[in-house]
C-alpha positions, 0 to 999 in steps of 0.5 A: 162834679169834683171838689175842685170844680165845685169850689171853682163854680162857687167862686164864679157864683160869688163873683156874679153875685158881687157884680150884681150887688155893684150893679144895684149899688144905687139901692140903699141899705134900706132897700136891701131890707125892703120886703117888696125888693126881696120878693121882687127878686124872688119873683124875677127868678121864678120862671128860671126855676120852673124851667129847671124844675123837671131836670132838678127832679130827674137828677135829684139835685138842683141844677147849677142854673137854678142855684146860680139864679137863687144865689144871684137873687140873694136868696141864700142870705135872707137871714145873713146879718147886714154887716156881711151883706145879708138882708137880715130880713124879717120872718115874713120875708122868708115866708113870702119869698119861699111862696114865690119861689115855690111857684117855680120849683118846690124843691128850690124853694125848700132848699132856700128855706133850709139854708136860711135856717142854717144862716139863722143858727149861725147868727147865734154863734159868737161874732168870730165864728160868724166871721169865719163862716161869712167873712169871705162869702155872704152867699155861702149856704149853711145846710141845717139838720136838726134831727136827733143824732147818735153821733159819738162825741169825744171831748178833747182840748179845744173842742170835740172829735165827732163821728156820725151820720145825719140824714135828710140834709136838704141843700147839702149839695149846695152848701159850704157848711153843715150845721148839725146836732150832737148829743152833748156839749163841751162842758163835762156836765153838758149832756144836752144836744149841741149844734156844731158847724162843719165845713162841707169839704170836711165831710162825706155826702152819701148819695141816699136821696132816692125818694118819690118827691122833693127830689131836687132838694138833694137831701142826702146823708152827711157823714163825719169821721173823727172830725175835730170841731173847735169850741167856737163852732159848738153851741147849746141848742136849747137856748136857741129854741127858747130865745135865751142864747147869750150871744144874741144879746143886743143883736137884731131881734130876728135872732130871738124869734121862735125857731119852731114858728120860723121853721114852720113858716119856712117849710110851708112857703114852698108847698103853698107856692107849688099848690097855687101854681097847680091850681092856676095851671088847671084853671088856665087849661079848663076851657080847652080840656074836654070832660071825657064821656060827657056832653060838656064842651070843656072842663070849665062847663062841668059843675063837678069840675067847678065844685072841685076847683072851689073846694081846692081854692078854699083849702089853699086860702085856709092854708094861707090864713093859718100860715099868715097867722104864724107869720104875724105872731112870730114877727110881732114877738120878734120885733117886740123882743119877746119870745112867745109863751109855751102855749103859743109856740106849741100852737105853731106846730099844730097850726102848720100841720093843719096848713100843710094838710090843707095843701095836701088835700087841695092838690088831691082835689086839683089832680082829680079835677084835671084827670089822669093826664095829670100823672103823665111824666111830662106833666108838671102837675104830677111833680107838684103832687109828689113834692107836696105829698113828701114835703107835707110829711116832714117830721115837723108836721107829722106822726101825730107829734104836733097834736100831742105837743099842743094838747099837752100844752093846753092842759098845762103840762110840759110839751118838751117832754114830747118834742124838743122842737117847741 
């Protein structure tokens, strides 16, 4: 799709979203912030996402029908401020919506999560910057990339000139803006990571997302070449993570929440929804499927199958309990206007890692119980298996870093010497 077609389709989706808003004008502002309403919107498009999931997987990007569905349901503006027509939702809304969406398509849910994280970041910029981003389109997506960057940065009058590449840019194919890190800021003495906002039309999206799972996220590489970024689109990253950004004073407490906790629950939701779908699919088919080379009339009659299903169900329940603990803790502190202490923030990384491993172990048990037919290309179980195996190895969960972060904090040492994501 060329730039003109993309712009036209974005405009059409925005018009459709505005029409939907008008159709629901009887809903008050309170309804837009209502947890049940947002989750109902997510549930209403679950079947559409499920129908499109295989095509999204095959073409390595969400289908336009999937994108239209999530935009029409308002899923790209969960964290957009109310004054722009967003939900300005609580952390629990993001988690529960992503679980619901993940039941239909793990990749679509992941994109919704990441683009809302981008919205969260824009909420830390001055109002004038927010006007530029959301003023004409509250449904516009902001793809967020928080991996460290070796981008070259030249300070010039009024901003910086940036050249660099940022990989794993989930949702960049459906975003109007890209938020990414550069290694230094505007001030001559600021050599710390800063967050910049780039218009999607000003960067190149390099087709690099050739991977086994989470294929529909289209997590390609963003490339900027000598791109000028004005000062108002640059902000220090550390104050956002520590809840000390000066631009969020007197704003909704959402924007002073623990970002590491928010990121953890946002990426857990898609995986939990997907593995629950897999469990239910196998349960529903168990009375009609035979156990090869046995006398059991069906899988449901097999004690071995029953044991596998019981273990998988408990793993999923355990993952939910860990995730809910993060949700409740993050939300409690956000609404009280207090950032969790360092030990608690470090525990989010560890607890989310445990939860995502439980999802991965559960999908293994589920497919083993189902049998080799789960790996037929026509069977959605193998896609869920691939998605969870890739998603659960996101850098936020992997390589032993969460354990080091939490362990270091437990003994009173600075976890940020291990990772900036605390």
